[in-house]
C-alpha positions as CSV (number, residue, x, y, z in Angstrom):
1,X,168.4,260.7,122.4
2,X,169.9,258.4,125.0
3,X,173.4,257.0,125.6
4,X,173.9,254.1,123.4
5,X,175.1,251.9,126.5
6,X,172.4,252.4,128.3
7,X,170.2,251.7,125.2
8,X,172.0,248.2,124.9
9,X,171.8,247.3,128.8
10,X,167.9,248.4,128.6
11,X,167.5,246.1,125.6
12,X,169.4,243.2,127.0
13,X,167.1,243.8,130.4
14,X,164.0,243.8,128.2
15,X,165.3,240.4,126.6
16,X,165.9,238.6,130.0
17,X,162.6,239.8,131.2
18,X,160.2,238.9,128.5
19,X,162.4,235.5,128.5
20,X,161.2,235.0,132.1
21,X,158.0,236.2,131.7
22,X,157.2,234.2,128.4
23,X,157.2,231.3,130.8
24,X,154.4,232.3,133.2
25,X,151.8,233.0,129.9
26,X,149.1,230.2,130.5
27,X,147.9,230.2,126.7
28,X,147.8,227.1,125.3
29,X,148.5,228.2,122.0
30,X,152.1,228.8,123.3
31,X,154.6,226.6,121.9
32,X,158.3,226.4,122.7
33,X,159.4,230.0,122.6
34,X,163.2,230.9,123.0
35,X,163.8,234.8,123.0
36,X,167.1,235.8,120.8
37,X,167.3,239.2,121.1
38,X,165.6,242.7,121.8
39,X,166.0,246.1,120.4
40,X,164.9,249.3,121.8
41,X,165.3,252.6,120.3
42,X,166.8,255.8,121.4
43,X,164.0,257.3,123.6
44,X,163.2,253.8,124.9
45,X,159.7,253.6,123.7
46,X,159.5,251.0,121.2
47,X,161.3,247.4,121.8
48,X,161.5,245.1,119.2
49,X,161.8,241.2,120.7
50,X,163.1,238.6,118.5
51,X,161.9,235.1,119.0
52,X,162.2,231.4,117.7
53,X,159.4,228.7,118.0
54,X,160.5,225.0,117.9
55,X,157.9,223.1,115.9
56,X,156.1,223.5,112.5
57,X,154.4,226.6,110.7
58,X,151.2,226.1,112.5
59,X,152.8,225.7,115.9
60,X,154.5,229.1,115.4
61,X,151.8,231.3,114.1
62,X,149.8,229.8,117.2
63,X,152.7,231.1,119.2
64,X,152.4,234.6,117.7
65,X,149.0,235.0,118.1
66,X,149.3,234.0,122.0
67,X,152.4,236.6,122.1
68,X,150.1,239.2,120.7
69,X,147.3,238.6,123.0
70,X,150.1,238.8,125.8
71,X,151.5,241.9,124.6
72,X,149.8,244.2,127.1
73,X,150.7,242.3,130.6
74,X,154.2,241.7,129.2
75,X,154.6,245.5,128.2
76,X,153.1,246.4,131.8
77,X,155.7,244.4,133.6
78,X,159.0,244.9,131.7
79,X,157.9,249.0,132.0
80,X,157.7,248.3,135.5
81,X,160.8,246.5,136.3
82,X,162.8,248.7,134.1
83,X,161.5,251.7,136.1
84,X,161.0,253.9,133.2
85,X,158.8,257.0,132.9
86,X,157.2,255.3,130.0
87,X,156.8,251.4,129.3
88,X,158.3,250.7,125.9
89,X,156.1,249.6,123.4
90,X,156.9,245.7,122.5
91,X,156.5,244.2,119.1
92,X,157.7,240.7,118.7
93,X,159.4,239.3,115.6
94,X,159.8,236.0,114.6
95,X,163.4,235.1,113.9
96,X,164.1,232.4,111.3
97,X,167.2,231.1,112.9
98,X,166.8,227.8,111.5
99,X,166.4,228.7,108.0
100,X,169.6,230.9,108.7
101,X,171.7,228.0,109.8
102,X,170.6,225.6,106.9
103,X,171.7,228.4,104.4
104,X,174.9,228.7,106.2
105,X,175.5,224.7,106.5
106,X,174.8,224.4,102.9
107,X,177.2,227.7,101.9
108,X,179.9,225.7,104.1
109,X,179.4,221.9,102.4
110,X,179.5,223.7,98.9
111,X,182.8,225.7,99.8
112,X,184.2,222.3,101.5
113,X,183.2,220.4,98.2
114,X,185.2,223.7,95.8
115,X,188.1,223.1,98.4
116,X,188.4,219.6,97.7
117,X,188.0,220.1,94.0
118,X,191.0,222.2,94.0
119,X,193.3,219.8,96.3
120,X,192.3,216.9,93.8
121,X,193.4,219.3,91.0
122,X,196.4,220.6,92.6
123,X,197.9,216.8,93.7
124,X,200.9,216.2,92.1
125,X,201.4,219.3,90.5
126,X,204.7,221.6,90.8
127,X,205.3,225.2,90.8
128,X,206.0,226.9,87.5
129,X,209.2,228.5,89.1
130,X,211.9,227.9,91.2
131,X,211.0,226.1,94.6
132,X,212.2,229.4,96.4
133,X,211.7,232.5,94.4
134,X,213.8,235.0,96.3
135,X,217.3,235.2,95.1
136,X,219.9,234.8,97.8
137,X,223.0,236.5,96.8
138,X,226.2,234.1,97.7
139,X,229.2,236.0,98.8
140,X,232.0,236.4,96.8
141,X,235.0,233.9,97.8
142,X,237.7,236.6,97.9
143,X,236.0,239.2,99.9
144,X,236.5,238.8,103.6
145,X,233.7,238.1,105.9
146,X,233.6,241.2,107.8
147,X,233.5,243.5,105.1
148,X,230.2,241.9,103.6
149,X,227.2,244.1,103.8
150,X,224.8,242.7,106.7
151,X,227.6,240.5,108.3
152,X,227.1,240.3,111.8
153,X,230.0,241.3,114.2
154,X,231.3,239.0,116.7
155,X,229.9,240.0,119.9
156,X,232.1,237.4,121.8
């Protein structure tokens, strides 16, 4: 098993290499691809590359097919650039960023709506207790100031 920092560095390098090599693929099925992440196993033998494709489902499917057909070329170029004894096998996985973004936006809109509803219900209401719930003890008039508990000494 290799060092986790070394594994992260190799994964980042794999992501950069695949992102640059994807532009060189001359397959007409290839769409607008963005490589979002890469993960590599601890033994540096298998790498998973996450990508997104701009377009509809047919463009995503055709891009997946183009990446699968170019997998051998990408593996040899990545392995050569990394300088490892064994080239890591590549697996491509579509990253559903657009769906995740839409879900997060919907959750944020629902939370915003609930916050507005709470603000509407709280408008004009008062707290049930005192405005300042912390009791402050009033000093007694006959006790000198210097004998009070916690009174500051004059440093002047």
